[in-house]
C-alpha positions as CSV (number, residue, x, y, z in Angstrom):
1,M,21.2,-31.1,30.1
2,S,23.8,-31.5,32.9
3,E,26.5,-30.3,30.5
4,L,25.1,-26.7,30.4
5,I,27.7,-24.2,31.4
6,E,26.5,-20.8,32.7
7,I,28.5,-18.1,30.8
8,T,26.4,-15.2,32.1
9,E,23.1,-15.0,33.9
10,V,21.4,-14.9,30.5
11,L,23.7,-17.1,28.3
12,W,24.3,-20.8,28.6
13,E,26.5,-23.1,26.6
14,L,26.6,-26.8,25.7
15,P,30.2,-27.2,24.7
16,A,31.1,-29.0,21.4
17,T,32.5,-31.8,23.6
18,A,29.0,-32.6,24.8
19,R,28.5,-34.8,21.7
20,S,31.1,-36.3,19.4
21,D,29.3,-35.0,16.3
22,M,29.1,-31.4,17.3
23,R,31.4,-29.1,15.3
24,V,30.7,-25.9,17.5
25,P,29.1,-25.2,20.8
26,A,25.3,-24.7,21.2
27,R,24.4,-21.6,23.2
28,V,21.1,-20.5,24.7
29,F,20.0,-17.0,25.7
30,A,17.8,-17.5,28.8
31,D,17.6,-17.0,32.5
32,R,17.1,-20.0,34.8
33,E,13.3,-19.9,34.8
34,L,13.1,-19.7,31.0
35,L,15.8,-22.4,30.6
36,A,13.6,-24.8,32.7
37,A,10.7,-24.2,30.3
38,I,13.0,-24.6,27.2
39,E,14.2,-27.9,28.6
40,G,10.6,-29.2,28.5
41,D,10.6,-29.8,24.7
42,G,13.1,-30.9,22.2
43,S,14.6,-27.6,21.2
44,L,17.9,-28.0,23.1
45,E,18.5,-31.3,21.3
46,Q,17.6,-29.7,18.0
47,I,20.1,-26.8,18.6
48,Q,22.8,-29.4,19.3
49,N,21.9,-31.1,16.0
50,V,22.3,-27.8,14.2
51,A,25.8,-27.6,15.7
52,T,26.7,-30.7,13.5
53,L,26.0,-29.0,10.2
54,P,29.0,-29.0,7.8
55,G,30.6,-25.5,7.7
56,V,28.9,-24.2,10.8
57,V,30.9,-21.5,12.6
58,G,30.9,-19.8,16.0
59,A,28.0,-21.4,17.8
60,A,24.5,-22.7,17.1
61,L,22.3,-20.2,18.9
62,A,18.9,-20.4,20.6
63,M,17.0,-17.3,21.5
64,P,14.9,-17.0,24.7
65,D,11.6,-17.6,22.7
66,V,13.0,-20.9,21.3
67,H,10.7,-23.9,20.9
68,Q,10.8,-27.2,19.0
69,G,10.4,-26.9,15.2
70,Y,11.1,-28.7,12.0
71,G,14.8,-29.6,12.0
72,F,16.0,-26.3,13.5
73,P,14.2,-25.1,16.5
74,V,12.0,-22.0,16.1
75,G,14.2,-19.3,17.6
76,G,17.4,-20.7,16.2
77,V,20.3,-19.0,14.5
78,A,23.3,-20.6,12.7
79,A,25.9,-19.4,10.3
80,T,27.8,-21.5,7.8
81,E,31.0,-20.2,6.1
82,L,30.9,-19.9,2.3
83,P,31.6,-21.3,-0.2
84,D,31.7,-24.8,1.4
85,G,29.2,-24.5,4.2
86,V,25.7,-25.9,3.8
87,V,22.3,-24.3,3.4
88,S,19.4,-26.1,5.1
89,P,15.8,-25.3,4.3
90,G,14.9,-26.3,7.8
91,G,17.0,-23.4,9.0
92,V,14.6,-21.0,7.3
93,G,11.3,-22.9,7.7
94,Y,8.2,-23.5,5.7
95,D,7.0,-20.0,5.9
96,I,9.9,-18.3,4.1
97,N,10.2,-14.7,5.1
98,C,7.5,-14.8,7.7
99,G,8.0,-11.3,9.2
100,V,6.4,-8.2,10.7
101,R,5.7,-4.7,9.5
102,L,4.7,-1.8,11.7
103,L,2.6,1.2,10.5
104,A,2.2,4.3,12.6
105,L,-1.0,6.3,12.3
106,P,-0.9,10.1,12.9
107,L,-3.6,9.8,15.6
108,T,-3.8,8.8,19.3
109,E,-6.3,6.3,20.6
110,A,-8.3,9.1,22.1
111,E,-8.5,10.8,18.6
112,V,-9.7,7.5,17.0
113,G,-12.3,7.1,19.8
114,R,-15.5,5.3,18.8
115,R,-14.2,4.7,15.3
116,R,-11.9,2.0,16.5
117,E,-14.4,-0.9,16.1
118,P,-15.4,0.2,12.6
119,L,-11.8,0.4,11.7
120,V,-11.0,-3.1,12.9
121,H,-14.1,-4.3,11.0
122,E,-13.0,-2.5,7.8
123,I,-9.5,-4.0,8.0
124,S,-11.0,-7.5,8.4
125,R,-13.0,-6.9,5.2
126,A,-9.9,-5.6,3.3
127,V,-7.4,-8.3,4.3
128,P,-8.6,-11.9,3.8
129,A,-7.7,-14.2,6.7
130,G,-7.6,-18.0,7.0
131,A,-5.9,-21.0,5.5
132,G,-6.1,-21.1,1.7
133,K,-7.7,-17.7,1.4
134,T,-7.2,-15.8,-1.8
135,K,-7.8,-12.2,-2.8
136,G,-9.4,-11.1,-6.0
137,R,-7.9,-12.0,-9.3
138,A,-5.1,-14.5,-9.3
139,R,-1.8,-13.2,-10.6
140,R,-0.4,-15.4,-13.4
141,G,2.5,-15.5,-15.7
142,A,4.5,-12.3,-16.0
143,E,2.7,-10.7,-13.1
144,I,3.7,-13.3,-10.5
145,D,7.2,-13.7,-12.1
146,A,7.7,-9.9,-11.6
147,V,6.8,-10.2,-7.9
148,L,9.2,-13.2,-7.4
149,Q,12.1,-11.2,-8.9
150,E,11.4,-7.7,-7.7
151,G,9.2,-8.0,-4.5
152,P,7.1,-4.9,-3.7
153,R,8.5,-2.9,-6.6
154,A,6.4,-5.1,-8.9
155,L,3.3,-3.7,-7.2
156,G,4.0,-0.2,-8.4
157,G,6.7,1.2,-6.2
158,S,6.3,2.7,-2.7
159,E,7.9,5.1,-0.3
160,D,7.9,2.1,2.1
161,L,10.8,0.4,0.3
162,D,13.5,2.4,2.1
163,R,12.1,1.3,5.4
164,T,12.0,-2.4,4.5
165,E,14.8,-4.9,5.2
166,S,16.9,-5.3,2.0
167,E,14.4,-2.8,0.4
168,G,12.1,-5.8,0.0
169,C,14.2,-7.7,-2.5
170,L,16.8,-10.4,-2.1
171,P,19.1,-10.6,-5.1
172,G,19.6,-13.9,-7.0
173,A,15.9,-15.0,-7.3
174,D,15.6,-17.4,-10.2
175,L,12.2,-18.2,-11.6
176,A,13.4,-21.5,-13.0
177,A,14.1,-22.6,-9.4
178,V,10.4,-22.1,-8.3
179,S,8.1,-25.0,-9.2
180,D,4.8,-24.5,-11.1
181,R,3.0,-25.9,-8.0
182,A,4.6,-23.2,-5.8
183,R,3.5,-20.5,-8.3
184,D,0.0,-21.9,-8.5
185,R,-0.3,-21.9,-4.7
186,G,0.8,-18.3,-4.4
187,A,-1.1,-16.9,-7.5
188,G,-4.1,-15.5,-5.6
189,Q,-2.6,-15.0,-2.2
190,L,-0.9,-11.6,-2.4
191,G,-2.5,-9.3,0.2
192,T,-3.8,-12.2,2.4
193,M,-2.9,-12.9,6.0
194,G,-3.1,-16.7,6.3
195,S,-3.9,-18.6,9.5
196,G,-2.0,-19.8,12.5
197,N,-0.2,-17.0,14.4
198,H,-0.6,-14.5,11.5
199,F,-2.5,-11.4,12.3
200,V,-3.2,-7.7,11.6
201,E,-3.3,-6.0,15.0
202,L,-4.4,-2.5,15.9
203,Q,-2.4,-1.3,18.9
204,R,-1.5,1.8,20.9
205,V,1.8,2.9,22.3
206,T,1.5,2.5,26.0
207,R,5.1,3.3,27.1
208,V,8.2,4.8,25.5
209,F,11.6,3.6,26.9
210,D,14.0,5.4,24.5
211,D,12.7,8.9,23.6
212,A,15.4,9.6,21.0
213,A,14.9,6.3,19.1
214,A,11.1,6.5,19.4
215,E,11.1,10.0,17.9
216,I,13.3,8.9,15.0
217,Y,11.0,5.9,14.4
218,G,8.0,8.2,14.5
219,L,6.4,6.8,17.7
220,R,4.9,8.6,20.6
221,D,2.7,7.9,23.7
222,D,-0.9,6.8,23.0
223,Q,-0.3,6.7,19.3
224,V,-2.3,4.1,17.3
225,T,-0.2,1.6,15.3
226,V,-0.9,-1.4,13.1
227,L,1.3,-4.5,13.3
228,I,1.2,-6.9,10.3
229,H,2.5,-10.5,10.7
230,S,2.4,-12.7,7.6
231,G,4.8,-14.4,5.2
232,S,5.0,-16.2,1.8
233,R,1.8,-18.2,2.2
234,G,1.4,-21.4,0.1
235,L,4.2,-20.4,-2.3
236,G,6.9,-20.4,0.4
237,H,5.6,-23.6,1.9
238,Q,5.8,-25.4,-1.4
239,V,9.4,-24.1,-2.0
240,C,10.5,-25.5,1.3
241,S,8.7,-28.8,0.6
242,D,10.3,-29.1,-2.8
243,Y,13.8,-28.6,-1.6
244,V,13.7,-30.6,1.6
245,K,12.8,-33.5,-0.6
246,Q,15.6,-32.8,-3.0
247,M,18.3,-32.3,-0.4
248,D,17.3,-35.4,1.5
249,G,18.1,-37.3,-1.6
250,A,21.3,-35.4,-2.3
251,M,23.1,-35.6,1.1
252,R,24.6,-39.0,0.5
253,R,26.2,-37.7,-2.7
254,Y,28.0,-35.0,-0.7
255,G,29.0,-37.4,2.1
256,I,26.8,-35.6,4.6
257,D,25.5,-37.6,7.6
258,L,23.3,-35.8,10.1
259,P,21.5,-36.9,13.3
260,D,18.1,-35.7,12.0
261,R,16.8,-36.0,8.4
262,Q,14.8,-32.8,9.0
263,L,18.1,-30.9,8.8
264,A,18.4,-32.0,5.1
265,C,21.0,-29.7,3.5
266,A,23.5,-29.3,0.7
267,P,26.6,-27.2,0.2
268,A,25.5,-23.7,-0.7
269,S,27.8,-23.8,-3.7
270,S,26.2,-27.0,-5.0
271,P,23.5,-27.1,-7.7
272,E,20.9,-28.1,-5.1
273,G,22.1,-25.4,-2.7
274,G,22.2,-22.7,-5.3
275,A,18.7,-23.6,-6.6
276,Y,17.2,-23.5,-3.1
277,L,18.8,-20.1,-2.4
278,A,17.4,-18.8,-5.7
279,A,13.9,-20.2,-4.9
280,M,14.1,-18.9,-1.3
281,A,15.0,-15.4,-2.5
282,A,12.0,-15.5,-4.8
283,A,9.7,-16.6,-2.0
284,A,11.1,-13.9,0.3
285,N,10.4,-11.3,-2.3
286,F,6.8,-12.6,-2.6
287,A,6.5,-12.3,1.2
288,W,7.6,-8.7,1.2
289,A,5.2,-8.0,-1.6
290,N,2.5,-9.7,0.4
291,R,3.0,-7.5,3.4
292,Q,3.2,-4.5,1.2
293,A,-0.2,-5.4,-0.4
294,I,-1.6,-5.9,3.2
295,A,-0.2,-2.5,4.2
296,D,-1.8,-0.9,1.2
297,A,-5.1,-2.5,2.1
298,V,-4.8,-1.3,5.7
299,R,-4.2,2.3,4.5
300,A,-7.2,2.1,2.3
301,A,-9.3,0.9,5.2
302,V,-7.9,3.7,7.4
303,G,-8.9,6.2,4.6
304,R,-12.5,4.9,4.5
305,V,-13.0,5.1,8.2
306,L,-10.7,7.9,9.4
307,G,-10.3,10.0,6.3
308,G,-7.8,10.4,3.5
309,E,-5.4,12.7,5.4
310,T,-5.1,10.1,8.1
311,A,-4.4,7.4,5.5
312,K,-1.8,9.6,3.9
313,G,-0.1,10.3,7.2
314,T,0.1,6.6,8.1
315,Q,3.8,5.9,7.9
316,Q,5.8,2.7,7.8
317,V,8.2,2.3,10.7
318,Y,10.0,-0.8,9.3
319,D,9.5,-4.3,7.9
320,V,11.8,-7.1,9.0
321,A,11.9,-10.8,8.3
322,H,12.4,-13.6,10.9
323,N,12.5,-16.7,8.6
324,V,15.3,-16.3,6.1
325,A,18.9,-17.1,5.2
326,K,21.1,-14.2,4.1
327,V,24.7,-13.8,3.0
328,E,26.5,-11.4,5.4
329,R,30.1,-10.6,6.4
330,Y,31.5,-11.0,9.9
331,D,35.2,-10.6,10.7
332,G,36.1,-10.6,7.0
333,R,34.3,-13.9,6.4
334,E,31.3,-14.4,4.1
335,L,28.7,-16.3,6.0
336,L,25.2,-17.6,5.3
337,V,23.2,-16.7,8.3
338,H,20.1,-18.9,8.9
339,R,17.5,-17.1,11.1
340,K,14.4,-19.2,11.8
341,G,12.2,-17.5,14.3
342,A,14.9,-14.9,14.9
343,T,15.2,-11.3,13.8
344,R,18.0,-9.3,12.2
345,A,19.0,-6.6,14.8
346,F,21.8,-4.5,13.4
347,P,23.2,-1.8,15.7
348,A,23.7,1.9,15.0
349,G,26.2,2.7,12.3
350,S,25.3,-0.2,10.0
351,N,25.2,0.7,6.3
352,E,22.4,-1.9,5.9
353,L,20.0,0.5,7.7
354,P,18.0,3.4,6.3
355,E,20.0,6.6,6.8
356,A,17.4,7.9,9.2
357,Y,17.9,5.0,11.5
358,R,21.7,4.7,11.5
359,E,22.2,6.7,14.6
360,V,19.8,4.6,16.8
361,G,19.9,1.1,15.3
362,Q,17.5,-1.1,13.4
363,P,13.9,-1.4,14.5
364,V,12.9,-4.9,15.7
365,F,9.3,-5.9,16.4
366,I,8.5,-8.5,19.0
367,P,4.8,-9.5,19.0
368,G,3.4,-10.9,22.2
369,S,-0.1,-12.4,21.8
370,M,-3.6,-11.2,21.4
371,G,-4.0,-10.2,25.0
372,T,-0.4,-9.1,25.9
373,S,2.1,-6.5,24.9
374,S,4.3,-6.3,21.9
375,F,7.6,-4.4,21.8
376,V,9.6,-2.2,19.5
377,L,13.3,-2.8,20.1
378,A,16.5,-1.4,18.5
379,G,19.5,-3.5,17.5
380,E,22.6,-3.3,19.8
381,P,26.3,-4.0,19.2
382,G,26.0,-7.3,21.2
383,S,23.9,-8.7,18.4
384,I,27.0,-8.7,16.2
385,E,29.4,-9.8,18.9
386,L,27.2,-12.7,20.2
387,A,24.6,-13.7,17.7
388,F,25.4,-12.9,14.0
389,G,23.4,-9.7,14.2
390,S,20.3,-11.4,15.6
391,T,17.7,-11.2,18.4
392,C,14.4,-12.9,19.3
393,H,11.2,-12.7,17.2
394,G,8.3,-13.1,19.7
395,A,7.2,-14.6,22.9
396,G,7.7,-18.2,21.8
397,R,5.2,-21.0,22.2
398,R,4.8,-22.6,25.6
399,L,1.9,-24.9,24.5
400,S,1.3,-26.6,21.1
401,R,-1.8,-25.6,19.2
402,T,-3.4,-28.9,20.2
403,G,-2.4,-28.3,23.8
404,A,-3.8,-24.8,23.8
405,K,-7.2,-26.1,22.6
406,K,-7.4,-28.6,25.4
407,V,-7.3,-25.9,28.1
408,V,-9.2,-22.9,26.5
409,S,-12.3,-22.4,24.5
410,G,-12.2,-20.1,21.5
411,A,-15.6,-18.6,22.3
412,E,-14.6,-18.1,25.9
413,L,-11.3,-16.4,24.9
414,R,-13.2,-14.2,22.5
415,R,-15.4,-13.0,25.4
416,E,-12.5,-12.5,27.7
417,L,-10.5,-10.4,25.1
418,E,-13.6,-8.3,24.3
419,E,-14.1,-7.7,28.1
420,L,-10.6,-6.2,28.1
421,G,-11.7,-3.8,25.4
422,I,-10.0,-5.6,22.5
423,V,-12.0,-5.8,19.3
424,I,-11.8,-9.3,17.8
425,R,-12.4,-10.2,14.2
426,S,-11.8,-13.8,13.4
427,P,-14.0,-16.3,11.6
428,S,-12.6,-19.2,13.6
429,N,-12.9,-19.8,17.4
430,K,-10.7,-22.8,16.9
431,G,-8.0,-20.5,15.5
432,L,-8.4,-18.2,18.4
433,A,-8.0,-21.0,20.9
434,E,-4.8,-22.2,19.2
435,E,-3.3,-18.7,19.6
436,A,-4.5,-18.0,23.2
437,P,-2.1,-15.9,25.3
438,L,-1.6,-18.8,27.7
439,A,0.0,-20.8,24.8
440,Y,2.9,-18.3,24.8
441,K,5.8,-17.5,27.1
442,D,6.0,-14.2,28.9
443,V,7.0,-11.7,26.2
444,E,8.3,-9.2,28.8
445,R,10.7,-11.8,30.2
446,V,11.9,-12.7,26.7
447,V,12.5,-9.0,25.8
448,E,14.3,-8.4,29.2
449,I,16.7,-11.3,28.5
450,V,17.8,-10.0,25.0
451,E,18.2,-6.6,26.5
452,R,20.3,-7.9,29.4
453,A,22.4,-9.9,26.9
454,G,23.0,-6.8,24.8
455,L,21.4,-8.0,21.6
456,S,18.7,-5.3,21.5
457,R,17.1,-2.6,23.7
458,R,13.5,-1.6,24.4
459,V,12.2,1.5,22.6
460,A,8.4,1.2,23.0
461,Q,5.7,-1.0,24.4
462,L,2.5,-1.6,22.4
463,V,-0.8,-3.1,23.6
464,P,-3.6,-4.5,21.5
465,I,-6.9,-2.7,21.0
466,G,-8.1,-4.7,18.0
467,V,-7.1,-8.0,16.4
468,V,-7.9,-9.5,13.0
469,K,-7.0,-13.2,12.7
470,G,-7.6,-16.2,10.5
């Protein structure tokens, strides 16, 4: 990538002149060391391909946790101008509205004490984990339709809605746009974690960087928290599959020629584009309802182990998506912002934020791995100026799942984590190996880069004390 131009120490650009088909530059947030790692896979070529999308504006962006994905790299951000710009399912991904939710318990680790292991065990019983897992009675007909249209509200309403991105519901969901196959796959999966890098993690606050923001978020030193990472499960995967196929067949009709068929797209104003956005909204609402159901199950587990008052005092900090496309306004233009493995990070003053958070900015959660720190960040003005209101979403993979299994044993990793005092509940040693800490980049370096770039700032550091995985 000899054409890379250093804009700052943490921002690099491949100009639009680097390739004849690029409509805008491709930019990468990274320092020199991370850039060298990023150049080792196909993600830089993919972000250049994203820069060829019809209607794309500004620049195609790669966050420091970027790695190769389907069409778009994971860690990619791109905005297309409406009404003529395109929507690409690959710019959202197969796990529509994969995201994270943070709960804060009213106890410190010391106060939980020896009840930590029983609590992790009880959470593992309450939240089914693993590929294809279901929970209880499958929701059919009117029940599942209500979830697709209303999100968590369909589960009975909750005080958590105010502290959920978009209050847990994207407008425009259309049941007719969601296939019967997608509904069937999601019918029994509300309240389930899934597999891969999804988890429910018991953590403690080990360091506070921003006292004022931490106080407003309800976080303090040594406090116990629960980080939930899951998405739209089989329903979202099927929605993506359905529309990738449809758009691949439709591109010729719209005169769209792209360097990678995985970027299959259609004008957002077209019948195909509109139908995908309606189905994506439904899947996003399902995902928010799924994380709400998991949070309710976690609170119930907290109540059984730590008592009803502790469960009642377990407050939601926020819930934010990192795989979604949303209509937003920038400089007077209506844009469709694709975030795939990237997190919305609006700064202080945004009307999109809960009133309680408007003076400090939007909470952002950056999971590390089972054996490393996670971070709570707050959105900064640079996110708007440089990245369509976005920042990173995690550490980012360094090794593929296959590659990780070649260098680590799941059973050995389980022992190592337990020796560090981390309680592990996972039915699959194979799944543990795939998500080993060595498979990921250094989350502290990733967070440092987005902070130096002005996209978001550190508020608190969390370390794992118990992990439930599929």
